[in-house]
MIKOL-651668 format. One record per atom (N, C-alpha, C): residue in three letters; x, y, z. Coordinates in pm, whole numbers, plus 32768, in hexadecimal, padded with zeros to 4 digits. Layout:
<nodes>
ALAXYZ;...
</nodes>
This chain:
<nodes>
MET9E043A6FB44E;MET9D903A4EB452;MET9D4039ECB4A5;THR9CD93A10B4F7;THR9CB839A5B55C;THR9C4639B6B537;SER9BB5395FB536;SER9B3F3972B518;SER9B013931B566;THR9A403942B578;THR99C6391EB5B5;THR99AA3935B595;ASP993A38D5B595;ASP98C438AAB593;ASP98493951B5D1;GLY97FE39B1B59F;GLY977D39BBB5B8;GLY970E39BCB575;PRO96B73A09B574;PRO96553A22B534;PRO964C39ECB4B8;ASP96A93A2BB46E;ASP96973A3EB3EC;ASP96FD39D2B39F;GLY97453992B431;GLY979D392BB3DB;GLY984D3972B41B;PRO98C93923B3FC;PRO99113939B412;PRO995739E7B3EE;ALA997F39FEB45C;ALA99903AB2B470;ALA9A2F3A9CB489;PRO9A593B08B42B;PRO9B1B3AF7B44D;PRO9B3B3B6CB4A7;GLN9B623B55B508;GLN9BC13B8FB55E;GLN9C553B86B55D;GLU9C513BDAB5B2;GLU9D333C2DB59F;GLU9D643BC0B5FB;ASP9DC63B81B616;ASP9E2B3B53B648;ASP9E3D3B96B69A;ALA9E113B67B753;ALA9E6B3BACB78E;ALA9EDD3BA8B7A5;THR9EE93C36B7C9;THR9F733C77B7D0;THR9FD53C36B83D;PROA0513BECB7D9;PROA07E3BCBB858;PROA0D33C30B8BE;SERA11D3BE1B948;SERA1243C52B98E;SERA1C53C8AB948;GLYA2053CCFB98A;GLYA27B3D32B931;GLYA2983D4AB8C7;ALAA2213D55B8AE;ALAA1F33D7CB7E1;ALAA2003E59B7E8;ARGA23D3E24B7A4;ARGA26B3ED3B77E;ARGA2193F12B6D6;THRA1EA3F7BB6FE;THRA1A03FE0B6BB;THRA1E4403BB698;TRPA1CF4076B5F6;TRPA1FA40F7B5B8;TRPA16840C7B56A;THRA1904179B563;THRA10B41DEB4EB;THRA18941EBB43E;VALA14F41CAB3E0;VALA18E41E1B369;VALA1734265B364;ASPA20542BAB33E;ASPA226430EB324;ASPA220431FB283;ASPA223438BB26A;ASPA1E043DAB1B7;ASPA27C4390B16E;GLYA2B7438CB1A3;GLYA3594365B17E;GLYA36742D7B150;TYRA346429BB1B2;TYRA37941F2B1CD;TYRA33C417BB123;ALAA2F54189B0D3;ALAA2E54151B063;ALAA3474168B01E;GLYA3964220B03A;GLYA3E3423EAF9E;GLYA4834216AFBE;ARGA4794202B079;ARGA4E741EAB08C;ARGA53C4118B092;ALAA4B64101B0B2;ALAA48B4053B0AF;ALAA4C44017AFEC;ALAA462407BAF81;ALAA462406CAF45;ALAA5304091AEB9;ALAA55040EDAEFA;ALAA5F040CEAF00;ALAA63C408CAF09;VALA62D406FAFA7;VALA66C3FEAAFF0;VALA6643F5EAF64;VALA5F53F37AF2D;VALA5AA3EE7AEF7;VALA60A3EE8AE8C;VALA5FE3F40AE1F;VALA6113F71ADCE;VALA6893F42AD9A;ARGA6D53F6FAE0A;ARGA75C3F87AE3D;ARGA7AF3EFDAE03;LEUA76A3E9BAEA2;LEUA78F3E19AE9B;LEUA7633DD3AE45;GLNA7153DCAADEE;GLNA6EC3D54AD74;GLNA7033D83ACDD;LEUA7163E2DACED;LEUA7413E34AC68;LEUA7EF3E2AAC36;TRPA8283E60ACAC;TRPA8E13E00AC9E;TRPA90D3D90AC26;ARGA8B93D38AC3C;ARGA8993CB6ABB6;ARGA8893D18AB32;PHEA8153D56AB33;PHEA80B3D53AA8E;PHEA88E3DCBAA87;VALA8AA3E3BAACD;VALA9343E97AA73;VALA9C53E28AA9F;VALA9E83DE5AACF;VALAA433D92AADC;VALAA583D42AA3C;LEUA9D13D14AA19;LEUA9AA3CDEA976;LEUA9AD3D50A8F4;ALAA9A43DD3A939;ALAA9903E05A89A;ALAAA5A3E38A8D4;LEUAA6C3E4AA916;LEUAAF93E8EA916;LEUAB833DEEA8C7;LEUAB2A3D8EA8FD;LEUABA33D31A8C3;LEUAB4B3D19A807;ALAAAE63D81A7F4;ALAAA983D62A767;ALAAB1F3DEAA721;LEUAB323E0AA774;LEUAB5C3EB5A756;LEUAC0F3E4BA722;ALAAC5E3E39A771;ALAACF33E03A77A;ALAACE03D73A74C;VALACA73D22A714;VALAC9E3CE6A699;VALAC8F3D37A63D;VALAC513D7FA5E8;VALAC423DCEA53D;VALACD63E22A569;ALAAD073E4EA5D7;ALAAD923E9FA5C4;ALAADE83E55A5BB;LEUADDA3DB8A5EF;LEUAE893D47A5E3;LEUAE613CFAA551;LEUADDE3CFBA50D;LEUADD03CF2A484;LEUAE093D65A44E;GLNADF73DF0A436;GLNAE8E3E22A3F2;GLNAEE03E46A407;VALAF383DF9A482;VALAFC23DF3A488;VALAFEF3DBAA41A;GLYB0633E32A420;GLYB0BF3E22A390;GLYB0873E1CA316;ARGB0053DF6A30C;ARGAFAB3E58A29C;ARGAFF13EF8A240;PROAFD53F0BA1DB;PROAFDB3F8BA1EA;PROAF5B3FCEA1C1;VALAF3A403BA1E9;VALAEB5408BA213;VALAEC54102A1FE;ASPAE7940AAA144;ASPAE514141A13A;ASPADC941ABA15B;ARGADE0422CA14D;ARGAD814288A17F;ARGACEB4253A18B;HISACC9421BA12E;HISAC2041C9A13F;HISAC224178A1C7;ASPAC6A4123A1A4;ASPAC8640A7A22F;ASPAC6F410DA291;ALAACD5417CA29D;ALAAD0241EEA34A;ALAAC634205A350;VALAC1E4238A2D5;VALABA04276A32D;VALAB5641F8A34D;GLYAB1A41A1A305;GLYAAEF4142A310;GLYAAFC40D6A378;LEUAB9940D1A3CC;LEUAB8E40BEA456;LEUAB7D4140A4D6;VALABA84183A4C2;VALAB7041D4A4FE;VALAACC41E7A517;ALAAA9841ABA495;ALAA9F241CCA4A0;ALAA9B54174A4D5;GLYA9F74112A4BF;GLYA9D14098A534;GLYA9E340A2A5A7;ALAAA6740DFA5C9;ALAAA5340C3A665;ALAA9F1411AA6C2;VALA9F341BEA678;VALA9B341F1A6A3;VALA90641C6A68E;THRA8EB4169A65F;THRA8634116A651;THRA84D40B3A6B1;VALA8B8408FA6C7;VALA9044011A730;VALA8B8408EA7DA;LEUA90340D0A7E7;LEUA8E44121A86E;LEUA8754154A83A;VALA86B4196A7E3;VALA7B941E3A827;VALA72E415BA82D;ALAA75340FBA7E5;ALAA70C4081A80C;ALAA7324055A8B6;VALA7984067A8D8;VALA7AD4026A976;VALA76140ABA9B8;VALA7524142A99B;VALA73641B8A9DA;VALA69C416CA9CF;LEUA6624179A964;LEUA5EA41ACA954;LEUA57340F9A9A5;VALA5B640A7A99E;VALA5894015A9E9;VALA5C44019AAA5;ALAA61C4055AAB5;ALAA61E40B0AB4D;ALAA5B04110AB70;LEUA588413BAAF7;LEUA510418FAB44;LEUA4C4414FAB59;HISA4A440F3AAD7;HISA3EB40B3AAC8;HISA3D0406DAB60;ALAA4894053AB7D;ALAA44F3F9DABDA;ALAA43C4017AC60;ARGA47D404BAC8C;ARGA45040B5ACFA;ARGA3F5410CACFB;ARGA395412CAC6D;ARGA329412CAC80;ARGA2F340DFACC2;ARGA2D1408AAC84;ARGA2984008AC73;ARGA2913FD6AD0E;ALAA3343FC0AD55;ALAA2EC3FA4ADBD;ALAA2CC3FF2AE05;ARGA3084081AE26;ARGA2A840F5AE7D;ARGA21B40DAAE70;GLNA1CA40B6AE10;GLNA163409FAE2C;GLNA14B400FAE75;GLNA1863FD8AE12;GLNA1673F4CAEA0;GLNA15E3F68AF09;ILEA1D43F98AF52;ILEA1D83FC1AFC3;ILEA1633FDAB02F;ALAA15A409CAFC9;ALAA10740C2AFE7;ALAA0614083B009;ARGA065400DAFDF;ARG9FF63FC6AFC3;ARG9FBC3F74B070;ILEA0503F2BB070;ILEA0433EF1B0F5;ILEA03B3F33B14B;SERA0963F90B12C;SERA0963FD4B1D3;SERA0824097B1BC;PROA03440A6B182;PROA008411EB194;PROA0314194B1C5;ALAA058423EB19C;ALAA0484286B239;ALA9FEA4272B27E;GLYA02642ADB32D;GLY9FA042A6B381;GLY9FBF4220B3A4;SER9F8F41C0B356;SER9F9D4118B379;SER9FE14129B40A;THR9FB240B3B429;THRA03E4043B483;THRA0653FF8B475;VALA0BC3FC2B4B8;VALA1013F24B4A0;VALA14B3F26B533;ALAA1313E7AB53C;ALAA18B3E78B595;ALAA19C3E04B5B5;ALAA20F3DDEB5FD;ALAA2873D7FB5E6;ALAA2753D1EB670;ALAA2933C7CB67B;ALAA2CE3C77B705;ALAA2F93C02B6D4;LEUA3443C1CB71E;LEUA3913B39B730;LEUA3CE3B01B78D;GLYA38C3A79B711;GLYA3373A24B79E;GLYA38A399CB7A1;PROA35C3947B7D6;PROA3BD38C6B7F2;PROA3D33883B78B;ASPA37A385CB71E;ASPA36F382FB6BB;ASPA357387CB639;GLYA35138DEB653;GLYA337393EB5B9;GLYA34239CBB5BB;LEUA3353A40B564;LEUA31E3AA9B56E;LEUA2813A9CB561;TRPA25E3AF7B5B7;TRPA1BC3B57B586;TRPA1A63BD5B571;LEUA17C3BC3B507;LEUA1823C5EB4C1;LEUA0E83C5FB4AE;ARGA0DA3D3CB4C6;ARGA0633D6BB484;ARGA03C3DE0B44C;THR9FFD3DB9B3CB;THRA0103E4BB395;THR9FA03E6BB33B;SER9F8C3EA5B2BD;SER9EB93EB7B2C1;SER9E813E5AB29B;LEU9F0F3DECB255;LEU9EAB3D7EB221;LEU9E6E3D12B263;GLY9EA13CFBB2F1;GLY9E723CC8B353;GLY9EE53CABB3B7;SER9F003C17B419;SER9F393BDCB465;SER9F533B66B456;GLY9FE03B3CB478;GLYA0083A9FB47E;GLYA08F3ABFB48F;THRA0C43A21B4B5;THRA10A3A45B4C2;THRA16F39C9B47A;THRA1F139D5B461;THRA2433984B3F7;THRA2C4391FB42A;ARGA28E38A6B430;ARGA3243880B487;ARGA3A438A1B432;TYRA40E3899B4AB;TYRA4DC38CDB466;TYRA4F2388AB40C;ALAA4AC37E2B42F;ALAA4EE3796B3B8;ALAA4D337BDB34A;ALAA436382DB33B;ALAA4393837B295;ALAA497389DB23D;PHEA4D738BCB2A6;PHEA51E3968B263;PHEA5D0392AB228;ARGA602392FB1FA;ARGA6BE391CB1DC;ARGA706397CB1DB;ARGA6BA3A06B20A;ARGA72B3A56B21D;ARGA6FE3AEBB23B;VALA70D3B2DB2BD;VALA71B3BB1B2E3;VALA7B73C10B2D2;ASPA73D3CB4B26F;ASPA7943D15B288;ASPA72F3D74B2C8;GLUA77C3DD4B2C9;GLUA7693E2CB2DA;GLUA7BC3EE1B2CD;ARGA7783F1BB280;ARGA7973FA3B222;ARGA7444019B231;ASPA78040A6B242;ASPA71F40C9B257;ASPA69B40DEB287;GLYA6C440A8B2F5;GLYA61440D5B375;GLYA5CB403AB338;VALA5D93FB1B2CB;VALA58B3F68B292;VALA5DB3F28B29D;VALA59F3EEEB30F;VALA57F3E15B2D2;VALA5913DA4B2A6;LEUA5BB3DB1B27E;LEUA5A93D54B1F9;LEUA61B3CB1B1F7;LEUA5603C48B217;LEUA5593BECB237;LEUA5473B7EB186;ARGA5923B3AB187;ARGA5B33AEEB0F2;ARGA5863A6DB107;GLNA4E93A52B0A2;GLNA4B339B1B0DE;GLNA5403993B082;HISA4DE3980AFFE;HISA569393AAF4D;HISA57D39CAAF13;ALAA5853997AEA2;ALAA5F83A03AE62;ALAA5BD3A66AE2D;ARGA5023A67AE0E;ARGA4F03AEDADEE;ARGA46E3B2CAE76;ALAA4403AB7AED4;ALAA43C3AF8AF39;ALAA4413B0FAFBA;LEUA4203B84AFAA;LEUA4493C15B031;LEUA3D73C08B0C7;VALA3FC3C0AB11A;VALA3963C5DB1B8;VALA3E83CDAB19F;LEUA3A73D69B1B0;LEUA3C63DA8B1E9;LEUA3783DF7B26B;LEUA3DE3E12B2AB;LEUA3BC3E77B31C;LEUA4053ECCB366;PROA3C33F5DB3A9;PROA4293FC3B3D5;PROA4443F7BB448;VALA4E73FB8B433;VALA51C3F7AB4B3;VALA4FC3FA5B54A;GLNA4BF3FF8B52E;GLNA47F4065B5A6;GLNA4124006B5DA;VALA3B13F9BB5C3;VALA3673F16B5EB;VALA3F83ED9B647;LEUA4473EBEB62F;LEUA4BE3E51B676;LEUA4B23E9DB6E8;PROA4EE3E2CB772;PROA5473EA3B7C3;PROA6043E96B7C2;PROA62C3EDCB815;PROA6A43F2BB7D3;PROA71D3EA6B79A;ASPA7143E66B7D9;ASPA7783DEAB78F;ASPA6FB3D66B739;GLYA66A3D88B727;GLYA6263D4EB6D4;GLYA64A3D0CB655;VALA6A43D53B5F9;VALA7043D19B58E;VALA74E3CB8B5AF;THRA7AD3CC3B5FE;THRA7FC3C68B636;THRA7B33C0FB646;GLUA7853C1EB6CF;GLUA7203BA8B700;GLUA6CA3B48B67F;LEUA6B03BB0B630;LEUA63E3B53B592;LEUA6933AFDB56B;ARGA7183B4CB53B;ARGA7673B20B4F3;ARGA7BF3AA9B52F;ARGA7D93AA1B5BA;ARGA7D33A05B5E4;ARGA7A839AFB5D6;ARGA70839B2B602;ARGA6BC396CB5E3;ARGA6703924B57C;VALA67939A4B537;VALA67A3947B459;VALA6CE3900B46F;GLUA7733922B45D;GLUA7C138ADB493;GLUA8233851B4C3;ALAA7C5382EB51D;ALAA7A537E6B585;ALAA75E3725B531;PROA7A936DAB568;PROA79E3664B4EE;PROA70B3631B508;SERA6C13636B55C;SERA61F362AB57F;SERA62F3686B5CE;GLYA5E13704B5B6;GLYA5CC37B8B5E6;GLYA61C3792B645;PROA5EB380AB6E0;PROA5F93818B74F;PROA63137BBB7BA;
</nodes>
């Protein structure tokens, strides 16, 4: 956002839309699709840790005589871990869907443009340019482009706001040593 002085002080104004920007109207299912992609991307570590914990418990039982009570305990433990994984996944997806719907509600517009130095993006929250060097990685899954900034920060945008070769070009610019 930029500002200019008016009679009431600084007044926010939208950044000018760069040439070549593409706009897309968010549909009802976008938040759910994007949330599913984010959860699949970030939850796999939790699932791997849960499976490793189950494997360690199983390995500790190898060579030991297992009576009926041990078997029931092992099965109950495994079921508990699996139920926990499912509940965490459902909760994470619900929270992600709510956050994405807040940023890009259905009916709002998202616009993007690949500039010489960075990605210009406009959502319902505002607009601005982020330098390509701020992103570590670009992925595209199920119509959602994920721009990873660091371990936990993601920028999501619908693939529709990029030109046909936009994901490839965006990836090239992000991976370039000093921008495009």
